[in-house]
C-alpha positions in Angstrom: 18.2 -9.0 0.9 18.0 -9.1 -2.9 19.2 -6.0 -4.7 17.1 -6.2 -7.5 15.7 -2.3 -8.1 12.1 -1.5 -7.0 9.9 0.5 -9.3 7.1 2.4 -7.7 3.8 2.4 -9.7 0.2 2.4 -9.5 -1.3 -1.2 -9.3 -2.7 -2.5 -13.0 -3.2 -6.2 -12.6 -4.9 -8.5 -9.9 -1.4 -10.1 -9.6 -0.3 -6.6 -8.4 -3.0 -6.2 -6.1 -2.6 -9.6 -4.7 0.9 -8.6 -3.8 -0.4 -5.4 -2.0 -2.9 -7.5 -0.1 0.3 -9.6 1.0 2.2 -6.3 2.0 -1.1 -5.2 4.4 -1.7 -8.8 6.0 2.1 -9.1 6.9 2.8 -5.5 8.0 -0.9 -4.4 9.8 -2.0 -7.6 10.4 0.6 -10.0 11.7 3.1 -7.4 12.5 1.0 -4.8 14.2 -1.8 -7.2 15.0 -4.5 -5.2 13.2 -7.6 -7.3 12.9 -8.6 -8.3 9.5 -11.8 -7.2 9.4 -10.5 -3.9 10.0 -7.4 -3.8 7.8 -9.5 -4.8 4.2 -12.5 -3.2 3.7 -15.3 -2.1 0.9 -12.8 1.2 0.2 -10.6 -1.2 -1.5 -12.4 -1.6 -4.2 -13.0 2.1 -5.1 -9.5 3.1 -4.0 -6.1 3.7 -6.1 -3.4 1.6 -5.1 0.2 2.3 -5.3 3.0 -0.5 -5.0 6.7 -1.0 -4.6 7.7 -3.6 -7.0 10.8 -5.4 -7.4 12.3 -5.4 -11.0 12.6 -9.6 -11.6 14.2 -11.0 -14.9 11.5 -11.4 -17.4 11.6 -15.3 -16.9 11.0 -14.8 -12.8 8.2 -12.2 -13.8 6.3 -15.0 -15.6 6.3 -17.1 -12.6 5.7 -14.5 -9.7 6.8 -14.7 -5.9 6.7 -18.8 -6.1 10.2 -18.6 -7.5 12.0 -16.3 -4.8 11.6 -18.3 -1.6 15.5 -17.7 -1.7 14.7 -14.3 -1.0 14.5 -13.5 2.8 12.7 -9.7 2.0 9.7 -11.6 0.6 9.7 -14.1 3.4 5.7 -13.6 4.4 4.9 -15.3 1.0 6.1 -18.6 2.4 4.1 -18.2 5.8 0.6 -18.6 4.9 0.1 -14.9 3.7 0.4 -15.7 0.2 -3.2 -17.7 0.5 -4.6 -15.6 2.8 -3.7 -12.6 0.4 -5.3 -14.5 -2.8 -8.6 -14.8 -0.7 -8.8 -11.3 0.4 -7.7 -9.9 -2.6 -10.4 -11.8 -4.5 -12.8 -10.2 -2.4 -11.7 -6.9 -2.4 -10.6 -6.6 -5.9 -10.4 -2.8 -7.1 -13.2 -1.8 -9.7 -10.6 -0.7 -11.8 -9.4 -4.1 -12.0 -12.1 -6.3 -12.0 -12.1 -6.2 -16.0 -8.4 -6.8 -16.6 -7.7 -10.0 -18.5 -5.9 -12.4 -16.3 -5.3 -16.3 -16.7 -6.4 -18.5 -13.5 -3.1 -18.5 -12.6 -2.3 -14.8 -12.5 -5.7 -14.7 -10.2 -3.8 -16.7 -7.4 -0.4 -15.5 -8.2 1.3 -12.7 -6.1 3.4 -10.0 -7.8 6.9 -9.3 -5.8 5.5 -6.3 -4.3 7.4 -5.0 -1.0 5.5 -1.6 -0.2 2.0 -0.3 -0.9 -0.3 2.5 0.0 -3.9 3.5 -1.2 -5.7 6.9 -1.9 -9.5 7.5 -1.6 -11.7 10.1 -3.3 -13.2 12.2 -0.7 -16.0 15.4 -1.5 -14.9 19.1 -1.4 -11.6 18.6 -3.1 -10.0 16.6 0.0 -8.6 13.1 -0.9 -7.7 10.3 1.9 -4.3 8.6 1.9 -3.6 5.6 3.9 -2.5 1.8 4.4 1.2 2.9 3.4 3.2 0.2 4.8 6.5 -1.9 3.6 8.0 -5.0 4.4 10.4 -4.9 7.4 13.8 -5.9 5.1 12.8 -3.2 2.4 12.4 -0.3 5.1 14.9 2.9 5.5 15.2 3.1 1.7 13.1 6.0 0.9 10.0 3.6 -0.5 7.6 4.9 2.2 8.3 8.7 0.4 8.4 7.3 -2.8 4.9 5.5 -2.5 3.5 8.8 -0.4 4.7 11.1 -3.4 2.8 8.6 -6.0 -0.3 9.0 -4.1 0.0 12.7 -3.7 0.4 13.2 -7.8 -2.4 10.4 -8.2 -4.6 13.1 -5.9 -4.1 16.0 -7.3 -4.4 14.7 -10.8 -7.8 13.5 -9.7 -8.9 17.3 -8.8 -8.1 16.9 -4.9 -6.9 20.2 -3.3 -5.7 18.5 -0.1 -4.9 15.1 1.4 -6.0 13.8 4.8 -4.3 11.0 6.6 -4.4 9.2 9.9 -0.7 8.6 10.8 0.5 6.5 13.6 1.8 8.5 16.3 5.4 6.8 15.8 5.7 7.8 12.1 4.7 11.6 12.9 8.7 12.7 12.3 8.3 11.0 8.7 5.2 12.5 7.8 5.7 16.4 9.4 9.0 16.3 7.3 6.7 15.6 3.9 4.7 18.8 4.7 1.9 16.9 6.7 0.7 18.9 10.1 -2.1 18.7 12.5 -5.1 21.1 11.0 -5.7 21.9 15.1 -4.3 21.2 18.1 -5.4 17.5 19.3 -4.7 14.2 21.4 -3.9 11.4 19.8 -6.9 8.8 19.2 -7.0 5.1 18.9 -7.6 3.4 15.7 -7.3 -0.1 16.0 -5.8 0.0 19.3 -3.1 2.3 17.9 -2.7 5.8 19.0 -3.1 8.1 15.7 -3.1 12.1 14.7 -5.4 13.3 12.1 -2.8 15.2 9.6 -3.6 17.4 6.4 -1.1 18.7 3.3 -1.9 20.8 0.7 -1.7 19.9 -2.7 -0.3 22.3 -5.7 1.2 21.9 -8.9 4.8 22.6 -7.5 4.3 20.8 -4.4 
């Protein structure tokens, strides 16, 4: 695995968004067999997207993931994910990025994103977090926690007082350790054929 440092931030360019889509396709569609029609949806266009981005030397930043074929942690970009991600990224480009100035090359380039998550606005002071994913070679390094924290801060800054998420059952310890609890006793429910639980967490400035 590459030893390049990783920065967690909100997606600001079409290339960063396309990189986030590539991660979601690699993790949810290819690894977990979620149907593509379920994974990408109209909510992506209005969502806030967080990314974990590998910091590259300036020359490599200019050319993107295509120059990282030696890095096993970004291997999904060499297995057809890049082309599929570019197509889906264009279809569901977030409205906040639709006015971003970009060249034709950047529009089909994937930034070196290795993790992602999204935030949806909701009524009544409740925001929804979801689609948190990290490429396999980069797991176990705290990136999921950093992505989740950034999305919580973004929700708080946008006036939310509580966040809601549907957690895969196997990830319940991860979310419990970060203050998420089921609002009432419940049984797991299937979402894309994967057992989930509904969890919530209150947001405060000193969380």
